[in-house]
C-alpha positions as CSV (number, residue, x, y, z in Angstrom):
1,M,-114.1,53.1,-121.3
2,K,-110.7,51.6,-120.8
3,K,-109.9,48.2,-122.1
4,P,-109.4,45.6,-119.4
5,V,-105.8,44.4,-118.9
6,S,-105.4,41.1,-120.5
7,M,-104.4,38.1,-118.5
8,K,-101.4,37.5,-120.8
9,Y,-99.9,40.9,-120.0
10,L,-100.4,40.3,-116.3
11,S,-98.7,36.9,-116.6
12,I,-95.7,38.5,-118.3
13,T,-95.5,41.2,-115.7
14,A,-95.7,38.7,-112.9
15,V,-93.0,36.5,-114.4
16,S,-90.7,39.5,-114.8
17,L,-91.3,40.6,-111.3
18,L,-90.6,37.2,-109.9
19,A,-87.5,37.0,-112.0
20,V,-86.3,40.3,-110.6
21,L,-87.2,39.2,-107.1
22,A,-85.4,35.9,-107.6
23,S,-82.3,37.7,-109.0
24,A,-82.3,40.0,-106.0
25,G,-82.7,37.1,-103.7
26,V,-79.8,35.3,-105.3
27,Q,-77.7,38.4,-105.1
28,A,-78.6,38.9,-101.5
29,H,-77.8,35.3,-100.8
30,K,-74.5,35.7,-102.5
31,D,-73.9,38.9,-100.5
32,D,-74.6,37.0,-97.3
33,I,-72.2,34.2,-98.3
34,D,-69.4,36.6,-99.0
35,V,-70.0,38.6,-95.8
36,D,-70.3,35.4,-93.7
37,R,-67.1,34.0,-95.2
38,L,-65.2,37.2,-94.5
39,N,-66.7,37.5,-91.0
40,N,-65.9,33.9,-90.2
41,S,-62.3,34.3,-91.4
42,L,-61.9,37.4,-89.4
43,N,-63.5,35.8,-86.3
44,Q,-61.2,32.8,-86.6
45,L,-58.3,35.2,-86.6
46,A,-59.5,37.2,-83.6
47,S,-60.2,34.0,-81.6
48,D,-56.9,32.4,-82.5
49,P,-54.9,32.0,-79.2
50,T,-51.6,32.9,-81.0
51,L,-52.6,35.4,-83.6
52,G,-55.7,37.0,-82.2
53,T,-54.0,39.6,-80.0
54,Y,-51.9,40.9,-82.9
55,A,-52.6,43.3,-85.8
56,Q,-55.5,44.8,-83.9
57,A,-55.5,47.9,-86.2
58,D,-55.6,45.7,-89.3
59,Q,-58.4,43.7,-87.9
60,A,-60.4,46.8,-87.2
61,L,-59.8,48.0,-90.8
62,A,-61.0,44.6,-92.1
63,R,-64.2,44.8,-90.0
64,E,-64.8,48.3,-91.4
65,A,-64.3,47.0,-94.9
66,I,-66.8,44.2,-94.3
67,S,-69.3,46.7,-93.0
68,Q,-68.8,48.9,-96.1
69,L,-69.4,45.7,-98.2
70,V,-72.7,45.1,-96.5
71,Q,-73.7,48.7,-97.1
72,S,-72.5,48.8,-100.7
73,G,-74.8,48.8,-103.7
74,S,-74.6,46.5,-106.7
75,R,-72.3,48.8,-108.6
76,E,-69.9,49.4,-105.7
77,R,-70.0,45.7,-104.5
78,P,-67.2,44.2,-106.6
79,H,-64.7,46.9,-105.4
80,A,-66.0,46.7,-101.8
81,L,-65.7,42.9,-101.9
82,Y,-62.1,43.2,-103.2
83,I,-61.2,45.7,-100.5
84,A,-62.8,43.6,-97.7
85,E,-61.0,40.4,-98.9
86,R,-57.7,42.2,-99.1
87,R,-58.2,43.8,-95.6
88,V,-59.0,40.4,-94.1
89,D,-55.9,38.8,-95.8
90,Q,-53.8,41.7,-94.7
91,A,-54.9,41.4,-91.1
92,R,-54.0,37.7,-91.0
93,A,-50.7,38.3,-92.8
94,E,-49.8,41.2,-90.4
95,A,-50.7,39.1,-87.4
96,E,-48.5,36.2,-88.6
97,L,-45.7,38.7,-89.3
98,Q,-45.9,40.2,-85.8
99,V,-46.0,36.7,-84.3
100,A,-42.9,35.7,-86.3
101,Q,-41.2,38.9,-85.4
102,R,-41.9,38.3,-81.7
103,Q,-40.7,34.7,-82.0
104,L,-37.5,36.0,-83.7
105,N,-37.0,38.6,-81.0
106,Q,-37.5,35.9,-78.4
107,L,-35.0,33.7,-80.1
108,D,-32.6,36.7,-80.2
109,Q,-33.2,37.3,-76.5
110,D,-32.7,33.6,-75.7
111,N,-29.5,33.5,-77.7
112,A,-28.2,36.6,-76.0
113,Q,-29.0,35.1,-72.6
114,L,-27.3,31.9,-73.7
115,Q,-24.3,33.9,-74.8
116,L,-24.3,35.7,-71.4
117,D,-24.6,32.5,-69.5
118,R,-21.8,31.0,-71.6
119,S,-19.6,34.0,-70.9
120,R,-20.3,33.7,-67.2
121,I,-19.5,30.0,-67.3
122,D,-16.2,30.8,-69.2
123,A,-15.4,33.5,-66.6
124,N,-16.1,31.1,-63.7
125,S,-14.0,28.4,-65.4
126,A,-11.1,30.9,-65.9
127,Q,-11.4,32.0,-62.3
128,Q,-11.3,28.4,-61.1
129,Q,-8.3,27.7,-63.3
130,L,-6.6,30.8,-61.9
131,D,-7.4,29.7,-58.3
132,I,-6.0,26.3,-59.0
133,Q,-2.8,27.8,-60.5
134,R,-2.5,30.1,-57.5
135,M,-2.9,27.1,-55.1
136,Q,-0.3,25.1,-57.1
137,Y,2.0,28.1,-57.0
138,Q,1.6,28.4,-53.2
139,L,2.1,24.7,-52.7
140,A,5.3,24.9,-54.9
141,Q,6.5,27.8,-52.8
142,Q,5.8,25.9,-49.6
143,E,7.6,22.9,-51.0
144,T,10.6,25.1,-52.0
145,A,10.7,26.7,-48.6
146,R,10.5,23.2,-47.0
147,L,13.3,21.9,-49.2
148,Q,15.3,25.1,-48.5
149,A,14.8,24.6,-44.8
150,Q,15.8,21.0,-45.0
151,G,18.8,22.0,-47.1
152,Q,19.8,24.6,-44.5
153,E,19.3,22.1,-41.7
154,A,21.3,19.6,-43.6
155,A,24.0,22.2,-44.2
156,A,24.0,23.1,-40.6
157,Q,24.3,19.4,-39.6
158,A,27.1,18.9,-42.1
159,A,28.9,22.0,-40.8
160,Q,28.4,20.7,-37.2
161,A,29.7,17.3,-38.2
162,Q,32.6,18.9,-40.0
163,A,33.4,20.9,-36.9
164,E,33.1,17.9,-34.7
165,A,35.3,15.9,-37.1
166,D,37.9,18.8,-37.0
167,Q,37.7,18.8,-33.2
168,A,38.1,15.1,-33.1
169,R,41.2,15.3,-35.4
170,K,42.6,18.0,-33.2
171,L,42.0,16.0,-30.1
172,A,43.5,12.9,-31.7
173,A,46.5,14.9,-32.8
174,A,46.9,16.3,-29.3
175,Q,46.6,12.9,-27.8
176,S,49.2,11.6,-30.3
177,R,51.6,14.4,-29.3
178,L,51.0,13.7,-25.6
179,A,51.6,10.0,-26.2
180,Q,54.8,10.8,-28.0
181,A,55.9,13.2,-25.3
182,A,55.2,10.6,-22.7
183,K,57.0,8.0,-24.7
184,R,60.0,10.3,-25.0
185,Q,59.9,11.0,-21.3
186,A,59.7,7.3,-20.5
187,A,62.7,6.8,-22.9
188,L,64.6,9.6,-21.2
189,A,63.8,8.3,-17.8
190,T,64.9,4.8,-18.8
191,K,68.2,6.3,-20.1
192,A,68.6,8.3,-17.0
193,A,68.1,5.2,-14.8
194,Q,70.5,3.3,-16.9
195,A,73.1,6.0,-16.7
196,A,72.7,6.2,-13.0
197,K,73.1,2.5,-12.6
198,A,76.1,2.5,-14.9
199,L,77.7,5.3,-12.9
200,Q,77.0,3.5,-9.7
201,D,78.5,0.3,-11.0
202,S,81.6,2.1,-12.2
203,Q,82.5,3.5,-8.7
204,P,85.0,1.3,-6.7
205,A,83.7,-0.2,-3.5
206,Q,85.0,1.3,-0.3
207,Q,87.5,-0.7,1.8
208,P,86.5,-1.6,5.3
209,G,88.1,0.7,7.8
210,G,89.4,3.1,5.3
211,N,89.2,6.9,5.7
């Protein structure tokens, strides 16, 4: 007959089994904490309104790494945990990098647009300055033409005045000559009258009854 198993041996076996179960439970709980931590981190990244739409491929790799962590055994767990953590960190870093790159591209585009707007403003300003200079040039030409016209009119008036003055001088000279001629004629007529009177006075008077 077999000897009955002692209570002491059963107690030791039960304690060992409980210890193993407790250790497995602690390990399972630790596994759940790591998986939950990584899933929460990845879910926060995916739901982020700014970062969530970026690094989709890296987020997919991170979820696959977490899945492999869940399925890994105790020997593979440290390496799987390391890979999963790096994948999650890489997904966030890549998303932040892509957002920064997009912001940089947007800044470059905004700067290019500002430069384009500035060049347009400069071109419009230069065109306005050119239009103003053209207008000033046209006004100067018109003023020059007006002054030239006034000068020509003044020259014509001066020439006409000179011609009238010359004509007046000629008329005055003619009138002077006419007056002198009339004066000479008057003087000659006076002399002629005096001579006639003298001749008449010098003739003897006729005797009455004479032949």
